[in-house]
N, C-alpha and C positions, 0 to 999 in steps of 0.2 A: 973219865975223869975220877969216878969213884972204881970198885972193884969189879970186876967182872962176875956175873952169878950165872953159872949155869943151872940150869931147873930140871930135876931128873924125877921122873914120876917114881913116887914111892907111897907107898901106905900112908895115910893119913894117921899120924900119931898126934897122940896129945901134945901140947905146947910144952916146952921145958924152959927153962929159966934162960937157957943159953940163946936160943932163939928169938926168943922174945925180946933179948936184950939185943941182938942181931938188927931186925926189923925196925927196932925203934929208932939204932942209929942213923940207916940209912932215911929214913923219913926225915927226921931232922935234916940230914944233908940238902936233901931237894928244896928245903923251906930257905935254906940261907939265901940273903939279898944280893952277894957277890955273886952267886953262879946266874941270875937271872940278867945284871949287869954286864956280866960278858957276853950272853946270849943275844941281847940287844946291840949291843957293840957290833959285834960280828953280823949281825942281818943287816944292821945299817949301813957297812961298810960295803957290804954285797951289794946292795942296791946302788948305792954311789956308784962303785965302780961300773955296775952294766948301764947305768942312765949313762955316766961319761961315755962309755964305749960305743954305744948305738948312736948318740949326738955326733961324736967324733967321725963313725962310717957316714952318717946321714950327709954331712957338711961334705966329707969327700966325694961323695958320688953327685951331689949337686955340682960340685966342681968340673968332675968328669963330662957331666952332660954339657955344662955350658962350654965345655972345648972341644967338645967331638959333635961330629955331623950324624944326625940320625941315619941310620942304616935301615935298609927294609928289611922287613922279617923274610928271609929264606924259607920257604916251605922244600923240603926236598921229598921226593915223592922216589917212591920204589922204582927201579928200571927192570923193565922186563929184559930178558935173555937176548930177545932180537933187537932191542934198542941198543944193548949194551954192542952187538957186534956190527951194528950201521956206525958206531962212534969209532970204533977200533978199525974198521975196514976203510981204507983211504976210498975215495970219489974221484971220479973223472971230471978233468976241467971242462970239458966240454960234454954236451949230451950225445948219448950215442948215434941219433938221428943226424947229426953234425949240423944244426941247424945253427949258421951266424948268431952271434950275439949283436943285440941292435946297436947301431952306431948313433951317437950325437953329435950336431952341429956345435960347434961352439959360439956363442952370440956375441958379436962384435963389441966392443965398447964405443960407446958415443961420446964424438970429439966435440967437446963444447968449443964455439968463437963468441969471442967477446964481441965481435962486430956483426954488421949486417951486409943484406945485398940487396940490389935492385935490378929487375929485368924489364927492359923496357922493347914495347911492341909499338913498331914504327909505321905508321901509313901515310896517305898524303891525299889532301882534299880536292877534290876537283879530278884527279888525276890516277890511273892505275902504274904509274912509273915506278919502278924502284928506285932507292936511293943509293946513288952510287957513291956519295960522300957527304957525312954528317960530321961535326963537332958541336959538343957542347960543354956545359959545366955546371957541377952543383957546388951551392954556396951554402954552409950552414949557417942557420939562424940561431940554435941553440945547442948546437953540438960542442962539446970540448974544445975549443981553441978554434972556433967559428972555422974549419977545414974549408978547402976549396979544391975540388976533385974535377980534373980536367978527363974528356974521355974522345975519342972520335972512333969512326968505324965506317963501315957499308951495308947496304943488305936494310934486311926489316927486324932485325934483332941486337939487342944487346944487352950484355949483362956486366953489373958493375959489382964488384967483390970489396971487402976489407974497406966498408964504410962504418965510421963510428957512427953509434945511435945518436939521435935527434931527429930535428926538422930541418929538412931543404929547400932551397927555390931551384927550381931547373929553368935553365935555357938553353936552347938548340937551335940549331937550323943546319939547313942543308947548302953547304958550302964548304971552304977551306979558312976562314980567317973569320972570327966572332965579331972583330972589330969594323967588318965590312957587311954591305948588303949581301945577304945570300940569295940562291934563289927559292927557297921556302924556309917558314920558320914558325916559332909559335908565337901566337899571339900575345904583345904586350912584352915586358920587360922582366924575366925571372916571373913568368905568369904560373906555372905550374909549382905546387908545392906538394910535397912528400916526404911522409914520417917512417925513418928508419928504426927498427928496433933489433938488439942483439941477439943472434940466433935465428934471425928470421929472414924469409926472402922477401921484400917485396914487389909488388909489379904493378906496372905503370902502362896504360896506352895514350901514345903521343900522335897526334892528327897535326902534321906539318901543313901550313896554308903555302900554296907556291904564290909568289909574286905574278902579275899579269905581264905577259907578253905581247905585242902589235904586231901583227902582218899587214902591210898594205898591198894589195896584190892588183896589178894593171895588164892588159893584154900589149899583144904586141904593136899598138898603136898609140899605147900610153892612156886608156882609158880604163877607169875602174872596173873591175870584172864584180859585180853582185853575185849572190847567190852561188858561190864558188864554195865548193866542200874543202874542208883544211883538217889534216891529221896529224898529230905526233904520233911517229912510229919508231919501232925499235931499227936498228941497223940493216936487219936482215928481211924486213918489211914483214915478218911475220906476227906481229903482235901492235895492236891500236892501242896507245895509251890515253889519247885524250882526240874527239872531234868536235866539228861546229861548223860553221858557215860564214861566209864575208855579207857585210851589211849592202845597202844601196851604193856607198862607196868604196865598198872593194876592202874593206878591214874587217878583220877575225881577230878577237881576243882569246889566246890560246895559254896554256898553263903548263909549265916544266918545274920539275924539282930540282935539276941536275945543271951545271955548266956545260956550256957548249964541249963536243959538237952534237947538234940537234937534227933529226931527220925528220923533215916535213913533206906530206903529199898533199898536191894541190891537184884538184879535178874541178873542170871548167868547161864547158863547150863539148862534151865528149870525151875527153882527153886528159891524161893526168901526167904529172910531173914529180919527182922526189927531187926535194932539194935538201942540199948538207950545208948546215951553218956550222962555222967553226970560229975560233978565236979566244976558247978557253975561258967566255963570261956566260951571264945570265941571258936570257933571251928578253931583251927587252922593246927593241922597235927594229924591224928588216921591212925593207921593199923588196918586192918580188915582181921581176918582168917576166910574163909568160911569153915563151917561142911562139904562140898561136893564138889566136881569138876566133871568135865564134861567126855566126851571119851578121851582115850590116846591111843598113837602108841609108837613105840620104832624107834628110828634112829642111824643107822649105819654110823660111819664116817672112812672112809678109806683116810688114810694118804699114799701118795708116795714121799719119801724122797729122796734128792737130793746132800744131806751131811751126813757125818758119825752121829749118831746118838748113845747116850746112853740112853734116855727115852723119848717119846714123850706124851703129855698132850693134849687132844682134850676138845674142849668146844663147848657147843650150847648155844648162847647168842641173847638176842634180843637187839638191838642199842637203847641207850639212846637219847633221845631229851630233850632239856631244856624246863620246862612248859613256859608258856605264862601266868604271873599272873599281875591282873592289880592292882594297889596299895598294895605290899605285905606289910607285917607287919615282920621289921627288926628283925633278930633272930628266929621265929617264922613259915614263910611258906617261906624262900628264899629258891630259888631252885637253889642247887647246888649237885654236886657228894657227895653220902652218906647220902643226907636226904632224898631222897626218891627210889634210887637204891638199892638192898639187897646188891650187892658189886660191886666192879670194874673189868671188865675181864683183863684175863692175856694176851689176844690178842690184839696185839699193834694196835693202828688205830682209836679206838674210847671208850668210855665207853658205858657200857651195863650191863644189868643183865644177868647173867649166870646159868646154869645149875648145874654148878661145873666143875670141872677138873677130866676128866676121862683120867687113863693111857692107852696106846694104846699098845696092844700086836699083836703078829703074828696070823694070822687067819691059818686053816689047808693048804689054797693056798698061803702061804708066803705072804701075804700083810698085812699090819700094821693098824690095827683097832681099833674102840673102839665101844661099843653099850651102849648107853642113854636109858634108860626106862622110860614109865612112861610120856611122855611128851604131855602136852595138846596141842591142836589145836591151830595153829598161826604160825606168820612170824619169822624163826629164821635164823641164821647166824651161819655157822659151819667153826673154826678156829682150829691151832694147836699151839703150842710153846715147846721148850726143856725145861724139868723139871728143869733141874740144873740153867739155866740161862732164866725163863720165858720171852719170849718177848723183852729180850732187845736187842741181836744181830741179830736175824733172824724175820721175820713175813712171817707167811702164808698167802696164799690167802683167802679172804671171799668166799665162797660159799652159795646161798640162800636156804633154806629150807623151803617148804611148808608142815607144818603139819596139816593133817584133821582129825585124829584119828579115821580114819575107817581102815588104814593099815600101817604097817611099812615102813619107807622111807629109802632110802641109798645115801649118798652123799659121792663124793671124791674130794678130795683136795691135792695141791701140799705144800710140805714144804720143805723149804722156797719158796715164791715166786720170780719168775724173777731170779734163781740163773742160 
């Protein structure tokens, strides 16, 4: 702004007029107000532009930070020469010792099933006979659409699949038609309840109850055979499914789960017979005549009449006791007189199986008697009645007779009793 002054070291001289005037002129110039105004404007502009520059830079940096993902700080270390050689030298794909790489078995993806399944294990009460034919139905109670699922099979296992989830009632029987009587059944109608859940296998054990069958066994003289062993066996006689004994009337209650054919082995008097029953139906009621009999003996019945008589008939009877049958089939094995007994006794007081009516005659000693031949061993009762009105007005006493088959027996009765 002012003139440039170069200061040169010179000897100090006394001031002269010209020098004094020049110095005074310079001092006066610095004191001018315009000088300070210009300096202030320049400083203010410098400060303003500096602040604007730094503010703009800070705002731009903040925007960049917002739009960028922070990057981790990488600290690079100095590599040694050995490390650099390892990086530049190619490495083999497999180790030098030829160790095989580990193998990985892929995990199979789980297949989801929107429905469920049911596994049935089937057994039979009273018998070990396997089921040859069964049929059943699942009826949905709260499943969508209340589906009805029918099934059939053989053996002791059955798996039902693709069942919509929900609650079902199960009806099942051994046989070929749910609308008819089967040979074995689940008690009640839709007795079993089962819940089916999606993607799950439900399990149920079923115990089928076979209907009772009745065999009435007689010997070759048409006498009932008591205490005979009766067995339900396989066709090759290698397995015994059920075993029992006849009662005093020669009746045996047996259980089978399948329709015929059935193979029954009967052992009596030390001998055995295998009888095959055919016909395609269940075993309800069958009569069997054995081709043999055991030892027998005769029984003499002596009658002491207390009233006038025209003709007396004697009988040797076995008392009749009703069978106890679990869940009988109506009309097929209901136990009543005439269904299992050979005949009704004429002697009043009970139902019985009789050896027949035998007219009494006078013995040489004047006694009234009758002789009954070929009576098998067993427990009997003797009675008498008048031939013209058998068992209606008069009743004889009952006398027990034990027939052993080793010797003849004699029994004496009073006709009528309590006269």
